[in-house]
NURO-500232 format. One line per field, with one value per residue (C-alpha): residue number from 1; residue in three letters; x, y, z. Coordinates in Angstrom, 1 decimal. Layout:
# residues N
seq c(NUM	...);
type c(Ala	...);
X c(X	...);
Y c(Y	...);
Z c(Z	...);
***
This chain:
# residues 562
seq c(1	2	3	4	5	6	7	8	9	10	11	12	13	14	15	16	17	18	19	20	21	22	23	24	25	26	27	28	29	30	31	32	33	34	35	36	37	38	39	40	41	42	43	44	45	46	47	48	49	50	51	52	53	54	55	56	57	58	59	60	61	62	63	64	65	66	67	68	69	70	71	72	73	74	75	76	77	78	79	80	81	82	83	84	85	86	87	88	89	90	91	92	93	94	95	96	97	98	99	100	101	102	103	104	105	106	107	108	109	110	111	112	113	114	115	116	117	118	119	120	121	122	123	124	125	126	127	128	129	130	131	132	133	134	135	136	137	138	139	140	141	142	143	144	145	146	147	148	149	150	151	152	153	154	155	156	157	158	159	160	161	162	163	164	165	166	167	168	169	170	171	172	173	174	175	176	177	178	179	180	181	182	183	184	185	186	187	188	189	190	191	192	193	194	195	196	197	198	199	200	201	202	203	204	205	206	207	208	209	210	211	212	213	214	215	216	217	218	219	220	221	222	223	224	225	226	227	228	229	230	231	232	233	234	235	236	237	238	239	240	241	242	243	244	245	246	247	248	249	250	251	252	253	254	255	256	257	258	259	260	261	262	263	264	265	266	267	268	269	270	271	272	273	274	275	276	277	278	279	280	281	282	283	284	285	286	287	288	289	290	291	292	293	294	295	296	297	298	299	300	301	302	303	304	305	306	307	308	309	310	311	312	313	314	315	316	317	318	319	320	321	322	323	324	325	326	327	328	329	330	331	332	333	334	335	336	337	338	339	340	341	342	343	344	345	346	347	348	349	350	351	352	353	354	355	356	357	358	359	360	361	362	363	364	365	366	367	368	369	370	371	372	373	374	375	376	377	378	379	380	381	382	383	384	385	386	387	388	389	390	391	392	393	394	395	396	397	398	399	400	401	402	403	404	405	406	407	408	409	410	411	412	413	414	415	416	417	418	419	420	421	422	423	424	425	426	427	428	429	430	431	432	433	434	435	436	437	438	439	440	441	442	443	444	445	446	447	448	449	450	451	452	453	454	455	456	457	458	459	460	461	462	463	464	465	466	467	468	469	470	471	472	473	474	475	476	477	478	479	480	481	482	483	484	485	486	487	488	489	490	491	492	493	494	495	496	497	498	499	500	501	502	503	504	505	506	507	508	509	510	511	512	513	514	515	516	517	518	519	520	521	522	523	524	525	526	527	528	529	530	531	532	533	534	535	536	537	538	539	540	541	542	543	544	545	546	547	548	549	550	551	552	553	554	555	556	557	558	559	560	561	562);
type c(Unk	Unk	Unk	Unk	Unk	Unk	Unk	Unk	Unk	Unk	Unk	Unk	Unk	Unk	Unk	Unk	Unk	Unk	Unk	Unk	Unk	Unk	Unk	Unk	Unk	Unk	Unk	Unk	Unk	Unk	Unk	Unk	Unk	Unk	Unk	Unk	Unk	Unk	Unk	Unk	Unk	Unk	Unk	Unk	Unk	Unk	Unk	Unk	Unk	Unk	Unk	Unk	Unk	Unk	Unk	Unk	Unk	Unk	Unk	Unk	Unk	Unk	Unk	Unk	Unk	Unk	Unk	Unk	Unk	Unk	Unk	Unk	Unk	Unk	Unk	Unk	Unk	Unk	Unk	Unk	Unk	Unk	Unk	Unk	Unk	Unk	Unk	Unk	Unk	Unk	Unk	Unk	Unk	Unk	Unk	Unk	Unk	Unk	Unk	Unk	Unk	Unk	Unk	Unk	Unk	Unk	Unk	Unk	Unk	Unk	Unk	Unk	Unk	Unk	Unk	Unk	Unk	Unk	Unk	Unk	Unk	Unk	Unk	Unk	Unk	Unk	Unk	Unk	Unk	Unk	Unk	Unk	Unk	Unk	Unk	Unk	Unk	Unk	Unk	Unk	Unk	Unk	Unk	Unk	Unk	Unk	Unk	Unk	Unk	Unk	Unk	Unk	Unk	Unk	Unk	Unk	Unk	Unk	Unk	Unk	Unk	Unk	Unk	Unk	Unk	Unk	Unk	Unk	Unk	Unk	Unk	Unk	Unk	Unk	Unk	Unk	Unk	Unk	Unk	Unk	Unk	Unk	Unk	Unk	Unk	Unk	Unk	Unk	Unk	Unk	Unk	Unk	Unk	Unk	Unk	Unk	Unk	Unk	Unk	Unk	Unk	Unk	Unk	Unk	Unk	Unk	Unk	Unk	Unk	Unk	Unk	Unk	Unk	Unk	Unk	Unk	Unk	Unk	Unk	Unk	Unk	Unk	Unk	Unk	Unk	Unk	Unk	Unk	Unk	Unk	Unk	Unk	Unk	Unk	Unk	Unk	Unk	Unk	Unk	Unk	Unk	Unk	Unk	Unk	Unk	Unk	Unk	Unk	Unk	Unk	Unk	Unk	Unk	Unk	Unk	Unk	Unk	Unk	Unk	Unk	Unk	Unk	Unk	Unk	Unk	Unk	Unk	Unk	Unk	Unk	Unk	Unk	Unk	Unk	Unk	Unk	Unk	Unk	Unk	Unk	Unk	Unk	Unk	Unk	Unk	Unk	Unk	Unk	Unk	Unk	Unk	Unk	Unk	Unk	Unk	Unk	Unk	Unk	Unk	Unk	Unk	Unk	Unk	Unk	Unk	Unk	Unk	Unk	Unk	Unk	Unk	Unk	Unk	Unk	Unk	Unk	Unk	Unk	Unk	Unk	Unk	Unk	Unk	Unk	Unk	Unk	Unk	Unk	Unk	Unk	Unk	Unk	Unk	Unk	Unk	Unk	Unk	Unk	Unk	Unk	Unk	Unk	Unk	Unk	Unk	Unk	Unk	Unk	Unk	Unk	Unk	Unk	Unk	Unk	Unk	Unk	Unk	Unk	Unk	Unk	Unk	Unk	Unk	Unk	Unk	Unk	Unk	Unk	Unk	Unk	Unk	Unk	Unk	Unk	Unk	Unk	Unk	Unk	Unk	Unk	Unk	Unk	Unk	Unk	Unk	Unk	Unk	Unk	Unk	Unk	Unk	Unk	Unk	Unk	Unk	Unk	Unk	Unk	Unk	Unk	Unk	Unk	Unk	Unk	Unk	Unk	Unk	Unk	Unk	Unk	Unk	Unk	Unk	Unk	Unk	Unk	Unk	Unk	Unk	Unk	Unk	Unk	Unk	Unk	Unk	Unk	Unk	Unk	Unk	Unk	Unk	Unk	Unk	Unk	Unk	Unk	Unk	Unk	Unk	Unk	Unk	Unk	Unk	Unk	Unk	Unk	Unk	Unk	Unk	Unk	Unk	Unk	Unk	Unk	Unk	Unk	Unk	Unk	Unk	Unk	Unk	Unk	Unk	Unk	Unk	Unk	Unk	Unk	Unk	Unk	Unk	Unk	Unk	Unk	Unk	Unk	Unk	Unk	Unk	Unk	Unk	Unk	Unk	Unk	Unk	Unk	Unk	Unk	Unk	Unk	Unk	Unk	Unk	Unk	Unk	Unk	Unk	Unk	Unk	Unk	Unk	Unk	Unk	Unk	Unk	Unk	Unk	Unk	Unk	Unk	Unk	Unk	Unk	Unk	Unk	Unk	Unk	Unk	Unk	Unk	Unk	Unk	Unk	Unk	Unk	Unk	Unk	Unk	Unk	Unk	Unk	Unk	Unk	Unk	Unk	Unk	Unk	Unk	Unk	Unk	Unk	Unk	Unk	Unk	Unk	Unk	Unk	Unk	Unk	Unk	Unk	Unk	Unk	Unk	Unk	Unk	Unk	Unk	Unk	Unk	Unk	Unk);
X c(32.8	29.1	29.4	31.4	28.9	26.3	28.2	28.6	24.7	24.2	26.2	25.1	21.9	22.4	23.6	21.3	18.4	20.6	20.3	16.9	16.9	19.0	16.8	13.1	11.9	10.4	9.2	8.2	4.5	4.4	5.4	4.0	2.1	4.2	3.5	5.1	5.1	6.1	8.8	9.3	10.5	11.2	9.9	13.0	13.7	12.2	9.2	6.9	5.5	7.0	5.8	7.4	4.4	3.7	2.0	0.2	2.5	0.8	-1.3	-3.3	-3.1	-4.7	-4.8	-7.9	-7.8	-9.8	-9.1	-6.6	-7.1	-4.1	-5.8	-4.3	-2.8	-1.8	0.1	2.7	4.7	3.2	0.4	1.8	-0.6	-0.8	-1.9	-3.9	-3.4	0.7	0.4	-1.7	0.6	3.7	1.8	1.5	4.7	5.7	3.7	4.6	8.2	7.6	5.8	8.0	11.4	9.4	9.0	5.3	4.0	2.6	-0.1	-2.3	-4.0	-7.5	-8.1	-11.5	-12.8	-15.7	-17.5	-18.7	-21.0	-21.0	-24.2	-24.6	-28.0	-30.0	-28.4	-25.3	-24.1	-24.0	-23.0	-24.3	-22.1	-23.1	-20.5	-22.1	-20.7	-22.0	-24.2	-27.3	-30.9	-31.5	-35.7	-36.4	-32.4	-31.6	-27.6	-28.6	-29.0	-32.2	-30.6	-29.4	-32.0	-34.4	-36.5	-37.7	-39.2	-37.7	-39.0	-36.4	-34.2	-34.4	-31.3	-31.1	-28.5	-26.5	-29.6	-31.3	-34.3	-34.3	-32.4	-33.6	-31.3	-32.9	-33.8	-37.6	-38.7	-39.6	-37.5	-35.9	-38.0	-40.9	-40.2	-41.2	-39.0	-35.7	-33.5	-35.3	-32.7	-31.8	-33.5	-37.3	-39.7	-42.7	-46.5	-47.0	-50.8	-51.4	-48.9	-49.8	-45.9	-44.9	-42.3	-42.7	-41.8	-43.6	-41.5	-40.0	-36.4	-34.6	-33.8	-30.2	-28.9	-27.3	-26.7	-23.0	-22.3	-18.8	-17.5	-14.5	-13.1	-12.1	-9.5	-7.7	-6.6	-8.9	-11.8	-15.4	-16.8	-12.9	-13.0	-16.3	-15.8	-12.4	-14.1	-16.7	-15.1	-12.6	-16.1	-17.0	-13.8	-14.1	-17.4	-19.6	-22.6	-23.4	-26.2	-25.8	-29.2	-30.6	-29.0	-25.2	-25.3	-23.2	-24.8	-23.9	-24.5	-21.6	-21.7	-19.7	-17.5	-16.3	-15.9	-12.5	-10.8	-12.4	-11.7	-7.8	-7.4	-9.4	-7.9	-4.5	-5.5	-7.1	-3.9	-2.4	-4.5	-3.8	-7.4	-6.8	-9.4	-8.9	-11.5	-9.9	-10.5	-6.6	-5.9	-6.7	-5.8	-6.8	-5.4	-5.7	-4.8	-8.6	-7.0	-3.5	-2.2	0.4	0.9	3.8	5.2	8.2	11.1	9.3	6.4	3.6	1.9	-0.8	-2.1	-5.3	-4.9	-7.5	-6.9	-10.0	-9.6	-11.0	-13.8	-14.7	-13.4	-12.6	-9.9	-8.9	-5.0	-4.5	-1.9	1.0	5.1	7.0	10.5	12.6	12.1	8.9	10.6	11.0	7.8	5.3	7.9	8.1	4.4	3.2	5.8	4.1	0.9	1.4	3.9	0.7	-1.1	0.6	1.0	-2.6	-4.2	-6.5	-4.5	-2.4	-5.1	-6.3	-3.0	-1.6	-0.4	-3.1	-1.2	-0.5	-3.4	-1.9	-2.4	-1.0	-1.8	-1.3	-4.6	-5.5	-8.0	-6.9	-6.8	-9.5	-12.2	-10.7	-13.3	-11.0	-7.0	-4.3	-5.9	-2.8	-0.8	-2.5	-5.9	-8.3	-10.4	-14.0	-14.8	-14.5	-11.0	-12.5	-11.8	-13.8	-16.5	-18.1	-20.8	-21.4	-20.9	-18.7	-15.5	-13.5	-12.7	-8.7	-9.7	-13.0	-12.6	-16.2	-16.4	-19.9	-21.9	-25.6	-26.5	-28.2	-26.3	-24.1	-20.7	-17.6	-14.2	-13.1	-16.3	-17.6	-21.4	-22.0	-21.7	-22.5	-22.5	-19.8	-20.7	-19.9	-23.5	-23.8	-26.8	-28.6	-28.4	-28.8	-32.2	-30.6	-29.0	-27.1	-25.7	-23.6	-19.8	-18.3	-21.5	-21.2	-24.4	-26.0	-26.4	-29.1	-27.0	-28.6	-27.1	-26.6	-26.6	-26.8	-29.4	-29.4	-31.5	-32.6	-33.6	-37.2	-38.2	-34.9	-33.9	-30.3	-27.7	-26.0	-21.8	-21.8	-23.5	-21.3	-19.2	-22.1	-23.2	-19.4	-19.3	-22.8	-20.7	-17.7	-20.1	-21.8	-18.6	-17.6	-20.8	-21.4	-24.9	-26.2	-29.2	-30.5	-34.0	-33.2	-36.3	-37.4	-39.0	-40.9	-42.3	-46.5	-45.9	-47.8	-50.0	-50.0	-49.0	-46.8	-44.7	-44.3	-43.2	-40.2	-39.8	-39.6	-36.9	-34.8	-34.2	-33.3	-31.0	-29.1	-29.4	-27.9	-24.7	-23.9	-24.4	-21.9	-19.3	-19.7	-22.7	-25.0	-28.3	-30.2	-28.8	-30.4	-34.3	-35.9	-39.6	-41.3	-43.3	-44.1	-44.9	-46.5	-43.9	-42.4	-39.6	-40.4	-43.0	-44.1	-45.2	-41.9	-39.0	-36.9	-39.1	-39.7	-35.9	-35.6	-38.6	-37.1	-34.7	-33.7	-33.0	-31.0	-32.1	-30.9	-33.0	-33.2	-30.7	-32.4	-33.0	-30.3);
Y c(44.6	44.1	40.6	40.2	41.8	39.7	36.8	37.7	38.8	35.3	33.5	36.0	34.9	31.2	31.7	33.0	30.6	27.5	28.9	29.4	26.0	23.9	26.8	26.2	23.7	26.7	28.5	25.9	26.9	23.2	21.4	17.9	17.5	17.4	16.0	16.4	14.7	16.9	15.9	15.8	18.9	18.3	21.4	23.4	24.0	27.1	26.8	25.4	28.0	28.5	27.0	23.7	21.6	19.2	15.8	13.0	9.7	8.2	9.9	8.3	10.0	8.7	10.1	11.0	11.9	9.4	11.2	9.1	11.2	13.6	16.9	20.9	22.4	25.0	25.8	28.1	26.7	23.4	21.9	20.8	17.8	16.6	14.1	14.9	11.6	11.5	15.5	14.4	11.4	13.8	15.9	12.9	11.7	15.7	15.5	11.8	12.5	15.7	13.7	10.8	13.4	14.1	10.3	10.2	6.7	7.5	4.8	4.8	2.0	3.5	1.6	-0.2	2.6	1.4	3.9	2.7	5.6	5.4	6.8	7.7	6.9	10.0	8.9	8.7	5.2	3.2	3.7	1.7	1.1	0.4	-0.8	-1.4	-3.1	-1.2	1.7	1.1	2.1	5.8	5.8	9.5	10.8	13.0	11.3	9.4	6.1	4.5	2.6	6.4	8.3	9.6	11.4	9.1	10.7	14.4	15.8	15.8	18.6	19.9	20.2	17.8	17.3	14.3	12.5	13.1	15.3	18.6	21.6	24.0	26.9	29.0	25.9	27.0	22.9	24.4	23.0	25.8	25.0	25.7	28.5	32.0	33.2	31.7	34.2	33.8	34.0	30.8	30.5	30.6	28.1	28.2	27.8	26.6	25.9	30.0	30.9	28.4	27.0	29.9	29.6	32.9	32.9	32.6	32.0	28.6	27.3	25.9	22.2	20.9	19.3	15.7	13.8	13.1	10.6	10.2	7.9	6.1	4.5	1.2	1.7	-1.8	-3.7	-6.8	-7.4	-5.5	-9.3	-10.1	-6.5	-7.0	-10.6	-9.5	-6.7	-9.0	-11.6	-8.9	-7.3	-10.8	-11.7	-8.6	-9.7	-7.2	-9.2	-8.5	-8.9	-8.7	-7.7	-8.2	-5.3	-6.4	-3.8	-4.9	-3.5	-4.1	-2.0	-1.4	0.9	3.7	2.9	-0.1	1.2	2.9	0.2	-2.1	-0.5	0.1	-3.3	-4.3	-1.5	-2.8	-6.4	-5.2	-3.2	-6.7	-7.6	-4.1	-2.9	0.6	2.1	6.0	8.9	10.8	9.8	8.1	11.5	10.8	13.3	13.1	14.9	15.9	18.1	19.2	22.2	22.6	25.4	26.8	30.4	31.8	35.1	37.0	35.1	33.0	30.5	30.4	26.9	27.2	24.5	23.7	21.1	20.2	18.8	16.8	15.6	13.0	15.4	16.0	19.6	20.5	22.9	24.4	25.5	27.5	29.0	29.6	29.4	31.5	30.0	30.0	26.2	24.5	21.8	24.3	26.1	23.4	21.1	24.0	24.9	21.4	21.8	25.6	24.1	21.3	24.0	26.1	22.8	22.8	26.3	26.0	26.6	24.2	21.6	22.0	21.7	18.3	17.0	18.2	15.4	16.3	17.6	15.1	15.2	16.2	13.5	14.9	12.4	9.5	7.7	7.3	10.4	13.1	16.6	18.6	16.0	15.1	16.1	14.8	15.7	14.6	11.3	9.3	7.3	3.5	4.6	3.6	5.9	6.0	7.9	11.1	10.8	10.2	7.2	4.6	4.6	1.1	1.5	5.2	6.4	9.6	8.1	6.6	2.9	3.5	5.6	3.6	1.5	0.2	-1.4	-2.0	0.4	-0.1	2.8	6.2	5.7	8.1	7.7	9.5	10.5	6.9	5.3	3.7	4.3	7.0	5.8	8.8	7.0	5.2	2.0	0.2	0.1	2.1	4.9	3.0	-0.2	1.7	0.9	2.6	5.5	7.6	4.7	5.6	5.6	2.7	0.7	-3.0	-3.2	-5.7	-6.2	-3.7	-1.0	-1.0	-1.2	-4.4	-4.6	-8.0	-8.3	-9.2	-12.0	-12.5	-15.2	-16.3	-13.0	-11.1	-8.1	-7.7	-7.9	-10.8	-10.6	-12.4	-9.8	-7.3	-7.3	-6.2	-3.2	-1.9	-2.1	0.3	2.5	2.4	4.2	6.4	7.9	7.9	9.6	12.9	13.3	9.5	9.1	5.3	3.9	0.4	-1.7	-4.3	-7.3	-10.5	-13.6	-14.6	-15.8	-13.2	-10.2	-8.1	-4.9	-7.3	-8.0	-4.2	-2.9	-6.0	-5.0	-1.3	-2.7	-4.5	-1.5	0.8	-1.6	-1.9	1.8	2.5	0.0	2.5	5.2	3.9	3.5	6.9	7.6	10.9	9.6	11.9	10.0	6.8	6.7	3.4	1.9	-1.4	-3.7	-6.6	-9.1	-7.6	-7.7	-11.9	-12.5	-16.5	-18.5	-18.3	-22.3	-23.1	-22.7	-21.9	-19.5	-17.8	-17.9	-15.7	-13.5	-12.4	-9.9	-6.0	-4.7	-1.2	1.0	4.2	7.5	9.7	12.3	15.9	18.0	20.7);
Z c(-81.9	-81.8	-82.9	-79.3	-77.4	-78.9	-78.2	-74.3	-73.9	-75.6	-72.7	-69.4	-70.7	-70.9	-67.7	-65.8	-67.6	-66.8	-62.9	-63.0	-64.0	-61.0	-58.8	-59.6	-57.3	-55.4	-57.6	-60.5	-61.4	-62.7	-60.3	-58.7	-55.3	-52.6	-49.0	-45.5	-42.3	-39.4	-37.1	-33.1	-32.2	-28.6	-26.0	-25.1	-21.4	-20.3	-22.1	-20.1	-17.5	-13.8	-11.1	-12.2	-13.8	-10.8	-13.0	-11.6	-12.3	-14.9	-17.8	-20.7	-24.0	-26.8	-30.8	-31.2	-34.9	-37.1	-40.5	-42.1	-45.3	-46.7	-47.0	-48.7	-46.4	-48.9	-52.1	-54.0	-56.9	-56.2	-53.7	-50.2	-48.6	-44.8	-42.9	-39.7	-38.3	-38.5	-37.0	-34.3	-34.1	-33.8	-31.0	-28.8	-29.3	-28.1	-25.2	-24.5	-24.1	-22.2	-19.9	-19.4	-18.9	-15.8	-15.2	-15.5	-17.0	-20.3	-21.9	-25.1	-23.3	-21.7	-18.6	-17.0	-14.6	-12.5	-10.3	-6.8	-4.8	-1.1	0.3	4.3	5.4	7.6	10.9	9.0	11.2	8.1	4.6	1.3	-1.8	-5.0	-7.7	-11.2	-14.0	-17.1	-17.4	-14.9	-16.0	-16.0	-16.5	-16.5	-18.4	-15.6	-15.4	-11.8	-12.1	-10.9	-7.6	-6.7	-8.2	-4.9	-7.1	-10.0	-12.7	-12.8	-16.6	-18.6	-19.2	-15.9	-13.6	-10.8	-7.7	-6.9	-5.5	-8.8	-7.5	-8.9	-7.9	-5.6	-5.4	-2.4	-0.4	-0.3	-1.0	-4.2	-7.2	-9.4	-12.8	-10.7	-8.2	-9.2	-6.2	-6.9	-5.2	-1.7	0.7	2.5	6.2	5.4	4.1	1.6	1.9	-1.1	-1.1	-0.2	-3.1	-5.6	-5.3	-6.4	-3.8	-2.0	1.6	5.2	8.0	8.8	8.3	5.2	4.1	4.9	2.2	3.6	0.5	1.4	-1.6	-2.1	-5.3	-5.7	-8.9	-9.5	-12.3	-14.0	-17.0	-15.8	-17.8	-15.8	-14.5	-12.9	-10.8	-9.7	-8.4	-6.7	-5.2	-4.2	-2.8	-0.9	0.9	2.4	3.4	5.7	7.0	5.0	3.0	-0.6	-3.0	-6.7	-8.5	-12.1	-13.5	-12.3	-9.8	-6.5	-3.6	0.5	3.6	6.4	10.0	9.2	12.5	10.6	7.0	7.5	8.6	6.0	3.2	4.0	4.2	0.6	-0.8	-0.2	-1.1	-4.5	-5.3	-5.4	-7.8	-10.3	-9.4	-7.7	-5.8	-5.8	-5.6	-8.6	-12.7	-14.4	-16.0	-19.9	-22.5	-25.9	-28.8	-31.9	-34.7	-36.1	-38.9	-40.2	-43.1	-45.3	-46.0	-47.7	-46.9	-47.9	-47.0	-44.6	-45.3	-41.7	-40.4	-38.8	-36.8	-34.5	-31.6	-29.8	-26.4	-24.5	-20.8	-18.8	-17.4	-20.3	-21.0	-24.8	-25.2	-28.6	-29.1	-31.9	-33.5	-36.2	-36.3	-39.5	-40.4	-43.5	-43.6	-44.2	-41.8	-38.9	-39.5	-39.1	-36.8	-34.9	-35.0	-33.6	-30.0	-30.3	-29.4	-27.3	-25.1	-25.2	-23.5	-20.6	-19.8	-20.1	-16.2	-17.2	-18.4	-15.6	-12.8	-14.5	-14.6	-11.5	-8.8	-5.3	-2.7	-0.1	2.1	5.9	8.4	11.4	14.0	11.2	12.0	8.6	8.4	6.2	8.6	6.5	7.6	10.7	13.5	16.4	15.5	18.0	18.4	20.0	17.9	17.1	18.6	16.0	14.0	12.6	9.2	11.0	12.6	16.0	18.3	18.4	21.2	21.1	23.7	22.9	26.4	24.8	26.0	24.0	23.5	24.8	27.5	28.9	31.9	31.4	28.0	27.7	29.2	28.4	26.2	27.8	31.2	32.3	33.0	34.6	32.9	32.9	31.1	34.3	34.7	38.0	41.2	43.9	46.6	46.2	47.5	43.9	42.8	39.6	39.9	37.2	39.2	43.2	44.6	47.9	46.5	49.3	51.1	53.7	52.7	53.7	54.5	52.9	50.0	48.6	45.0	45.0	46.5	49.8	53.0	55.1	58.7	59.8	62.4	65.8	67.8	71.2	73.7	74.4	76.4	77.3	76.2	76.6	74.0	73.6	73.1	70.2	68.6	69.2	66.3	64.1	66.2	66.2	62.4	62.9	65.2	62.3	59.6	61.7	63.0	59.2	58.3	61.4	59.5	59.4	61.4	61.4	63.5	65.4	65.2	67.4	66.7	68.7	68.4	68.7	72.4	74.8	73.8	71.8	74.4	76.1	73.0	71.9	74.8	74.8	71.2	72.2	75.0	73.1	70.2	73.1	74.4	71.6	71.4	74.7	73.7	70.8	72.8	75.1	71.9	71.8	69.8	70.0	70.9	68.6	65.9	67.5	66.4	68.2	67.0	68.9	66.1	68.5	66.2	63.9	61.0	61.2	59.4	59.7	60.4	64.3	64.0	64.7	67.4	64.5	63.0	66.1	67.4	63.9	64.9	67.9	66.9	66.1	62.7	62.3	59.1	58.3	58.2	55.3	55.1	56.0	52.7	52.7);
***
């Protein structure tokens, strides 16, 4: 009996030992090293936060992990090793697949990016552009290149604005780094000398910030020199002169009114050459698993890691977390996917990758509503950079409504864009030397009433019938202008005495007056004057000249003041 018991215990003990030998992989103390490479575990639907991630159409994802060594992740029955470069490949793969599932083009090739800086002049009438092939010189190291720096020599460490000038938060004209009163309310200026440059107030107005610089990025897979040459060629094709200096800086200047249309043409032409002009930098994500570790728990294995994401804007974000599972594969694969998901759920990453809202352009003039100063422009009307219809002559009436293009600067115009013509004689006020011409009167090029003269025979005072049409025209003008008064001037040649000629000339004037009165014109509207031979029209030395001097002349009198 005892032998049977001993035999049974021996068999049972042997069985226990044999079971332990088959399952010592997890618990054996002297096992060899193990190496683990994570697999891509797709992000499950619903793991990305709502609202739905709406990304740009193209993203660059770079594996930024340069450490290719194997490192210890942890050990329990045996050491486990991992390669962070491979883990980062996995994270990049999960992120890439998630974006491609959303129809986003993903590449691992960084494009060439050149920055075009557009700056308006002080009057905002023209724009100056600079395109740099490489990093331009920045002597004071304030981050603003020399060609754009309006405050060269800024002390190192001083914060500057987009023009390279020290910040002046309260706009009191004294930069913050020397301002003892940095919170001075806007609307004051300071007396530097009186207060020893302390930045304290006296009355006055704060200066305005008129920088207005705009940045456009040229993105391409082509070499920098090729992109520069293509851009230069398109500028010159559009009639824009360019200059390339010793720093390999391309510069140009163009009127604001021409830039919008020419920019569109350049943008379309360069797009065909794989050069894309955009205000937004390409969306770039550099990813790296910077740390990974294993943690053995009761019946589970914890896998922790840190995913670092660096955006093209320079933001550095760490996503650190762990995932627990019974199996090491499920634990670590899930940890990678969890942190990639956390990255896509991060608000800063979502905003960075978000596709820009389609800018509204309600009037379809090519200028977004947000900056359109003239909304509602009729379809097809050419506009300037402000979205306002072009006004080539600057008279305040846009070209498409201007019936008198080319009006001289400063001339007042009517709603049609035509110079004012107050008396309606067809000669604009700015050229009219005889304003107030009677309605319907014939005028010369200077706007003065043209009344043909009537001539008399020698020593005669009666009006010849052939001159009646002249006086009938005057009657019509007087009837159309009831308040108009005229003076009838009589003249003679130099034959005879001055007294006789003065009397004869007055009688000639009265003869014309009588004709007009007989035609219905009130006599008090017709003044008469006799000038004799004092104001000859031609020389009295010839018979022809004397005939021209025997005449009457009609002139309008100034209208009485209201």
